[in-house]
Each structure stands twice: as structure tokens, then as C-alpha cells.
N, C-alpha and C positions, 0 to 999 in steps of 0.2 A: 649161273642166278643165286644169288644166297640175299634174304632178307633175315632182319634183326629188328630188334627195339632197343638194342644198344648201338652208338656209333661206332660203324666200321669205315674203314678207308682199304681204298683196292689201289692195287698197282697191275697191269697186265705187261706180261711177257710174249715175245715171241722169238721161238728158237736159241730162250736162255735170255735174250735181251730185254730190257725193262723198254717199253713202247711209250716216248714222251708224250704226255697228256693223257694215256688211257688209263684215267682212274676212279671211272664209273663201275657201277656193280655188272653192266653191260657192256659187252664189247661187241661194238657194230663194223664189220669189215664191207669195206669198200673197194671194188677194182680197181682205183686210184690210189688208195695206200699202199701198194706192193706188196701184198696178199698175195702166197702162191701155195700153189699145189704141195701138198709135205709138210709143210710149216708147220709145228710144235707152239700151242699155244698153253699159257698159264696163268695163273692169277694169284697175289699173294693178298690175304684179307688180314688186318691188323686189327686189331679194338684193344684198349688197354693193356698194352704192354704184350699181349698173345697173339703170335703170328701165325698163321697156317698158310701153305700154298697145297694151292690142288696140284693132281697129277697134270701132266702135258695131254694136250686134245690133240690130235693129226688134222688139218683141214685137207678135205679130198672137195676139189673141185670139179665139177660135173654137170655139160651143159645140159639142159633141157631136153635139148633134139636127141644128143646121146643115149640119155635114158629113154625117150620116146623109141626111137631106132631100136633100142634093145627088146623094145615087145613085139616087135615083128621078123628081127632076125634071131637065131640061132647062136647061142654063146661062141659055137666052131667060125663064126662071122664078124664077132667084134673086132677083131684087127684086123681085118679087111678094108683099107682106105677105099677099094672102090665098092664095098659095101655101106660103109659108118660113116663116110665124110660127108658133109653138109651138103657138098657138090657132084653127089657122085649119084647115078643114075642106075640103081642096078635091077628095076624091072623093065628098063629098057623103052621108057614113054615119051623120053624127053621131056621129063618133069623132075627135076634134081630134088634129093630128099628133104632141101631147105622150106621148098613151096608144097612138097607134099606134107612135111610137117604143119607149115602156116594154113595148108588150106584142108587137113584131116583127112589127104587121101591117103591109102597105102601104099606103101613106099616097097612095097614085096610082087606087086601085082601087076 
């Protein structure tokens, strides 16, 4: 996010390729525009012939439920699908993680 009293123009790029139509000072990503985990984003800002390119930033997509599950299970369990999947039932109460998340109940008990 860049602000200035002088006129600035912007061009965003993903993985080193200019993104058509992405010329605002803020880039907003949506699930339907092809954004993928690990994509590299950068912006080039131009004013009065001066060109500045930002460093690339890596996109990391993490579902809210995954972050929530990490508060209940130790790091050693984070790669176990039978514990961390949306539809897993690690506490065997017949309520999958997804519903535990929706209802705010503890998926580990």
C-alpha cells in the first residue's frame, strides 16, 4: 500500500508476469482469479519517470478451520489427515471437525 501527494501509477505482477487490469494501489485477490498458494506478487510504481519495484511477496493460503484446529492439536498432528481434515473425527464423537468448528465445540474431546 503506497500513498503519495504526487501522481503514481501501479502495475501488479504475479510470478513475474504483469496482471491485466491490476493497476490500483491495492491488490485485492479473489478465489476465482486463479490465486494459488505460493504465488509471488510484486508491484511496480511509476512517477515522473522514476520506477520502483517492490520485493516479491509469497501468498500463503490457509483455511480458517486449519488455523483453528492447530489450537487444539500439537504440531506433531498437523500433517495427519485423520486428525486435521475437515471431515475427520479425531475425538470419535461422530461430529466431524467442520461441525465442531461451526458450533465452537472442542474437536479433541
